[in-house]
Structure formats: structure tokens, C-alpha cells
C-alpha positions in Angstrom: 5.1 2.3 29.8 7.4 1.1 27.1 6.6 1.8 23.5 5.9 -1.9 23.0 3.4 -1.7 25.9 1.8 1.4 24.5 1.4 -0.5 21.2 -0.5 -3.1 23.0 -2.6 -0.5 24.8 -3.7 0.9 21.4 -4.1 -2.5 19.6 -7.9 -2.3 19.4 -7.7 1.2 18.0 -5.2 0.0 15.4 -7.4 -2.9 14.3 -10.6 -0.7 14.2 -8.8 1.9 12.0 -7.5 -0.7 9.6 -10.9 -2.3 9.2 -12.5 1.0 8.5 -10.0 1.9 5.8 -10.2 -1.6 4.4 -13.9 -1.3 4.1 -13.7 2.1 2.4 -10.9 1.9 -0.1 -10.1 4.7 -2.6 -8.0 4.7 -5.7 -4.9 6.8 -6.3 -5.5 10.5 -6.3 -9.1 9.9 -5.1 -8.4 9.4 -1.3 -10.8 12.2 -0.3 -12.7 10.3 2.5 -9.6 8.5 3.6 -7.8 11.9 4.1 -10.8 13.3 5.8 -10.9 10.4 8.4 -7.1 10.8 9.0 -7.6 14.5 9.7 -10.5 13.7 12.1 -8.4 11.2 14.0 -5.6 13.7 14.4 -8.0 16.4 15.5 -9.3 14.0 18.3 -5.7 13.6 19.5 -5.2 17.4 19.5 -2.5 17.2 16.8 -2.2 20.0 14.2 -2.0 18.9 10.6 -1.7 20.4 7.2 -2.7 19.2 3.7 -0.2 18.3 1.0 -0.3 16.8 -2.4 -4.1 17.1 -2.7 -5.2 14.4 -0.4 -2.0 14.0 1.7 -1.6 15.0 5.3 1.4 16.1 7.3 1.5 16.2 11.1 4.4 17.3 13.2 4.7 16.0 16.8 7.4 18.0 18.6 9.0 17.2 21.9 10.0 19.6 24.7 13.7 19.1 23.8 15.3 20.3 20.6 16.8 17.9 18.2 16.5 16.4 14.7 13.4 15.6 12.7 12.5 12.2 11.3 9.6 11.7 8.8 7.5 8.6 9.1 5.5 7.8 6.0 2.3 5.7 5.3 0.7 5.5 1.9 -3.1 5.5 1.5 -4.3 4.4 -1.9 -6.0 1.2 -2.9 -5.9 -1.0 -6.0 -8.3 -2.0 -8.8 -8.6 -5.5 -7.4 -11.8 -7.4 -6.7 -11.8 -8.6 -3.1 -12.1 -12.3 -2.4 -11.3 -12.5 1.3 -14.9 -13.0 2.6 -14.2 -10.5 5.5 -17.2 -9.0 7.3 -15.4 -5.7 6.8 -14.6 -6.4 3.1 -14.5 -3.6 0.6 -17.8 -1.9 0.0 -16.5 -0.6 -3.4 -16.8 -3.1 -6.3 -13.5 -3.8 -8.0 -11.5 -1.8 -5.5 -9.5 -3.3 -2.6 -6.7 -2.5 -0.2 -4.7 -5.5 -1.6 -1.3 -4.1 -0.8 -1.6 -3.3 2.9 -2.0 0.5 2.6 -5.0 0.3 4.9 -2.7 -1.2 7.6 -0.1 1.5 6.9 -2.6 4.2 7.7 -3.8 2.5 10.8 -0.2 1.9 12.0 0.8 5.5 11.6 -2.3 6.8 13.3 -1.7 4.4 16.2 1.9 5.6 16.2 0.5 9.1 16.6 -1.4 7.9 19.7 1.8 6.4 21.2 3.9 9.5 20.5 1.3 11.8 22.0 1.5 9.8 25.2 5.3 10.2 25.3 5.6 13.6 23.7 7.6 15.0 26.5 10.3 12.4 25.9 10.8 13.3 22.2 14.1 15.0 21.5 13.2 16.9 18.3 10.3 16.3 16.0 8.5 13.4 14.4 6.7 14.3 11.2 3.9 12.0 10.1 3.3 11.8 6.3 0.0 10.2 5.1 0.8 10.0 1.4 -1.6 9.6 -1.5 -1.1 7.9 -4.9 1.8 5.6 -4.2 0.5 3.0 -6.7 0.8 5.5 -9.6 4.2 6.9 -8.4 2.8 10.4 -8.1 2.3 10.9 -4.4 5.8 10.8 -2.9 7.5 13.0 -5.5 4.7 15.5 -5.2 5.0 15.5 -1.4 8.7 16.2 -1.8 8.1 19.0 -4.3 5.7 20.6 -2.0 8.1 20.6 1.0 7.5 17.5 2.9 11.2 17.0 3.5 11.9 20.6 4.6 13.7 20.5 7.9 13.8 16.6 7.8 17.0 14.8 8.7 15.9 11.2 8.1 12.9 9.2 6.8 11.4 5.8 7.6 8.5 3.7 6.2 6.9 0.4 6.9 5.4 -2.0 4.3 3.2 -4.9 5.2 4.6 -7.9 3.2 3.1 -11.3 2.5 6.4 -13.1 2.0 7.7 -12.2 5.5 6.4 -14.4 8.4 3.8 -12.9 10.8 5.5 -11.9 14.0 8.7 -11.0 12.2 10.0 -7.9 10.5 13.1 -7.0 8.5 15.1 -3.9 7.7 18.3 -4.7 5.9 20.8 -2.2 4.5 21.3 -1.5 0.8 19.0 -2.2 -2.1 15.6 -3.6 -0.9 13.1 -3.0 -3.7 13.6 -2.5 -7.4 13.5 0.6 -9.5 10.8 0.3 -12.1 10.5 1.9 -15.5 8.1 1.4 -18.5 9.0 1.2 -22.2 7.0 1.4 -25.4 8.3 0.5 -28.9 6.4 1.3 -32.0 7.3 -0.6 -35.2 6.3 0.9 -38.6 6.5 -1.4 -41.7 4.4 -1.4 -44.9 1.0 -2.9 -45.2 -0.1 -5.3 -47.9 -1.9 -8.6 -48.6 -1.1 -11.5 -46.4 -0.7 -13.8 -49.4 1.9 -11.4 -51.0 4.3 -10.5 -48.1 7.1 -9.6 -50.5 5.2 -6.5 -51.5 5.1 -5.1 -48.0 7.2 -5.0 -44.8 5.8 -7.2 -42.1 5.7 -5.3 -38.8 4.7 -8.4 -36.8 7.6 -10.6 -38.0 9.9 -7.8 -36.9 8.2 -7.4 -33.6 8.5 -11.1 -32.8 12.2 -11.0 -33.4 12.5 -7.8 -31.4 10.8 -9.4 -28.3 13.5 -12.1 -28.2 16.4 -9.7 -29.1 15.6 -7.4 -26.2 16.2 -10.1 -23.7 19.9 -10.1 -24.6 20.1 -6.7 -22.9 19.8 -8.5 -19.6 21.4 -11.9 -20.5 24.4 -10.6 -22.4 24.9 -6.9 -21.6 24.1 -6.8 -17.8 26.5 -8.4 -15.3 25.1 -11.7 -13.9 26.0 -10.3 -10.5 23.4 -7.6 -10.8 19.8 -8.6 -10.7 17.6 -7.1 -13.5 14.4 -7.9 -15.3 13.1 -7.0 -18.7 9.5 -8.0 -19.4 7.4 -7.4 -22.5 3.8 -7.1 -21.2 1.8 -6.3 -24.3 2.0 -6.9 -28.1 -0.3 -5.1 -30.4 -0.5 -5.5 -34.2 -2.7 -6.5 -37.1 -6.3 -6.0 -38.0 -7.3 -9.1 -40.0 -6.0 -12.6 -40.6 -5.0 -12.1 -44.2 -3.7 -8.5 -44.0 0.0 -7.8 -43.7 0.1 -5.2 -40.8 1.8 -1.9 -41.3 2.1 -1.1 -37.6 2.8 -3.1 -34.4 3.9 -2.1 -30.9 5.1 -3.6 -27.6 5.3 -2.3 -24.1 6.8 -3.6 -20.9 8.8 -2.9 -17.8 12.4 -3.0 -16.6 13.5 -3.6 -13.0 16.9 -2.9 -11.5 18.7 -2.1 -8.2 21.1 0.6 -9.2 21.0 4.0 -10.8 23.7 2.9 -13.3 21.5 0.2 -14.7 18.6 2.6 -14.8 20.7 4.8 -17.1 22.2 2.1 -19.2 19.3 -0.3 -19.9 17.2 2.1 -22.0 20.2 3.1 -24.1 20.9 -0.5 -24.8 17.3 -1.4 -25.5 16.9 1.5 -28.0 20.0 0.4 -29.9 18.8 -3.2 -30.1 15.3 -2.1 -31.2 16.4 0.3 -33.9 18.9 -2.1 -35.3 16.5 -5.1 -35.4 13.9 -2.9 -37.1 16.5 -1.6 -39.6 17.5 -5.1 -40.4 13.9 -5.7 -41.6 13.5 -2.3 -43.3 11.1 -1.1 -40.5 11.2 2.2 -38.7 11.2 2.3 -34.9 10.2 4.7 -32.1 11.5 3.8 -28.7 10.1 5.6 -25.5 11.3 4.9 -22.0 9.2 6.4 -19.1 10.8 6.6 -15.7 8.5 5.4 -12.9 10.3 4.9 -9.6 13.9 4.7 -8.4 15.5 1.7 -6.7 14.6 1.6 -2.9 17.9 1.6 -1.1 18.2 1.6 2.7 20.8 3.7 4.4 23.0 1.4 6.5 22.9 3.6 9.6 19.1 4.0 9.6 18.7 0.3 8.8 20.9 -0.6 11.8 18.8 1.6 14.1 15.6 0.0 12.8 17.0 -3.5 13.3 17.6 -2.6 16.9 14.1 -1.2 17.2 12.7 -4.5 15.7 14.3 -6.4 18.5 12.6 -4.2 21.1 9.2 -4.7 19.6 9.3 -8.1 17.9 11.8 -9.8 20.3 15.4 -10.9 20.0 14.4 -13.3 17.2 12.1 -10.9 15.5 14.4 -10.1 12.6 14.0 -12.2 9.5 16.5 -12.1 6.7 14.7 -11.4 3.5 15.9 -11.2 -0.1 15.4 -8.5 -2.7 11.9 -7.5 -3.9 11.4 -6.8 -7.6 8.3 -4.7 -6.9 8.8 -0.9 -6.9 8.0 1.7 -4.2 7.8 5.5 -4.6 9.2 6.0 -1.1 12.5 5.7 -3.0 12.1 9.4 -3.9 12.5 10.3 -0.3 15.3 7.8 0.3 17.2 9.4 -2.6 17.2 12.7 -0.8 17.5 11.8 2.9 19.1 8.9 4.8 16.3 6.5 5.6 15.0 3.0 5.4 11.9 0.9 4.7 11.1 -2.1 6.9 8.9 -5.0 5.9 6.5 -6.2 8.6 5.5 -9.9 8.0 1.9 -10.9 7.2 2.3 -14.5 6.1 0.3 -16.7 8.5 -0.8 -20.1 7.2 -3.1 -20.7 10.2 -5.3 -17.8 9.2 -5.1 -18.3 5.4 -2.6 -15.4 5.0 -0.6 -17.0 2.2 -1.6 -14.9 -0.7 0.8 -12.3 -2.1 0.4 -8.5 -2.1 -2.0 -7.4 -4.9 -4.1 -10.6 -4.7 -7.8 -10.5 -4.1 -7.3 -12.8 -1.0 -4.3 -10.8 0.5 -4.7 -10.7 4.3 -3.2 -8.6 7.0 -2.0 -10.3 10.2 -3.5 -7.9 12.7 -1.3 -8.7 15.7 1.8 -8.1 13.5 0.2 -4.9 12.3 -0.2 -3.6 15.9 3.5 -4.4 16.5 4.3 -2.4 13.3 2.6 0.6 14.8 4.9 0.4 17.8 7.8 -0.1 15.5 7.1 3.2 13.8 7.3 5.0 17.1 10.3 3.0 18.4 12.4 3.8 15.3 11.6 7.5 15.6 12.5 7.6 19.3 15.7 5.5 18.8 16.8 7.8 16.0 16.1 11.0 17.8 17.6 9.9 21.1 20.7 8.3 19.5 
């Protein structure tokens, strides 16, 4: 049987696994029962596993012939989102939902294990399965790396279920695919006083309002218009009472970018702007930039292999060109250390109401596309190892 046919053989298994994980979501670094079920399923298949990064699971499937090693990754954590799908198998945990498709990722990789077990003798080398915790808090992937997940690995590959790609399609293009994401905090220190006598104090809120606008020039005037970038102020805090001049104020937000150069330069430029705006108003300023995830950049060779694999599983017209995503992905930590790629498997299906974006309470998985995604995991692994 072909890998595509084996994917069809295990379609019911894939759906049942996805629905189980969807019904029992667990937040980042709390994936205890999820991890337990993954281990139980691997035990049933007769596959050895080992724990990593607290709730993570690694499993090597080696063939009879020597060769390279490719790691396939699926993330496992859910989100603090109240489910609104109306599914019979909806989340049983109030306020927690698999709203980003990680339930489907676990199911696809377990189904991939079933497929690879059936064709194990044909594997030239080793396929390492990585069930990764805590993607949503950008802790899981780097911890897996630090604990040796990439030891002996030559290439890496991941799948993300994506609401903006059509069901029945997939995409794996070379170069930048998802943005790097960092977080910033700026604390402004003025001098308190009476709101009716502002000349006796230093107004932290007036300074903060100017700073919010001034920071946008880092993108509009200091970043090339040929390079996509985002700077968003997400919070403003300041003041205690309507007639009190506030001594302190603060803002926080995020930056997004697709190159390591921008990741280095943007915080430097922001800090300069923040300190000078504050100085112009006699305020003091503290600027803190926290690195979250790197840009997700696909290796051209692995992306080309995956594109060929997509044609085998989704058909000759199964590839969909798709633009950049400004969301972040901690799989970028593996991509920065090994050649690899992430593919988007389409979930958008108007006929079934699958039109809501990832992270929405009505986000839906297109289960036939998910089952093809399981076969794609296996096909990419085999095409890479047999190349």
C-alpha cells in the first residue's frame, strides 16, 4: 500500500484520537493526561518512547537500513479559550480549548506512527517523533532542544493546521513563513501632583500618549518598507484618580519580524525613542525587551521535498500558495539549528462552518484534511530519508 492509502486505512483512528484530545485539553506545562495517552498509544503499537521536557515524549522508529534521522514534531498544549463550536466532543474543561489545532497535530503524528510501523522495513534511517509540550508559552521547543531532542537529527519537519488555507490543500514554501515575536515593556516615571496644577508635577500619562505614537516611527521610518514588521502597543496603565496627576505609567506590547537582523535592531531603536521622548518631558524611562520566539524560516531543500510530498498525498493541485503569517511558532528553535520546514494543512471549509481563525472559540478542524496531514508527515519523512 502507498502511504496515501495507509493514511486512509487509519483515518478512523486519526479522527478518534483528535476527538479524544479535543475533549480533554490541557494548558501549557500541564499536559499530564495528554502525555499519558500518547505513551499508551505508542505502547499499543510496540514502539519505545522516552520522556522529555516534563510532559513531552520522544519516539524513534528505525528502519532495517542505515541512514539519516528526521524529527517530526507535534505540539500538545491547549489555550485559555471558551469553546463555542457545539461539538458533541467539545472540551470538558471550562475556559480551555484546543483552538489552534494542537489536538489534530497529536492525532496526525500518532497516525503517522501507525503508518511508519507498517512500513518500518522500508525506512532508510530513523524517524524521530517529538510530541512537544508548551508551545503556546514558547517553553517546550527550546527545552526539548536543551534536553537533547536534536541529538543525532539531520532534519526537522512540522505540520500546523491552519484556518486561512483551504481544506484539501497544503502549503510548504521556502524562506520566512511565520514571524518572530518579542514582547516589550516601558515604564515611565514622572512626578505626581494635583490634576488642577499640572505645572507642579511631571505628567507620566501625557508622556506615555506621545510615546505610543512615536514608537510607530520605528516601523514606518526606520524599517525598510520591503521588510514586513509590526509594532503593537497592547496595554496602557497609569493613574489612580480623575483629578490626580499620575507619577507612573507603563505600556507593553509586541513586535513581529521575519529576520534576525530586525530582531536585533528594533529593540535598540525602540529604546532610543522611548528614552528621548521621556527625556523631552523630564520623565525617566525603563525599557525592557523580552525575546519570545525566532522567525520561522523554511529551508529551501526541505521545503522542496515537502512540496513534492504534498502532491503525492493531496494531489497535483494540492499545493496552495500562501502568504506570510504574523503569528509566532516556537518550532523556529529547531529550524534555527537544523534544516527543516513547517507545512500548513488547510482547515478552511465554508460548507462545515470552518471559517473561524485559529485561537477563536469556533475554530474547527477539517477532519478529512487532517487525515491527509497524517500521511503527509510520513511521506515527508520517507521522501527525505530515501532521497
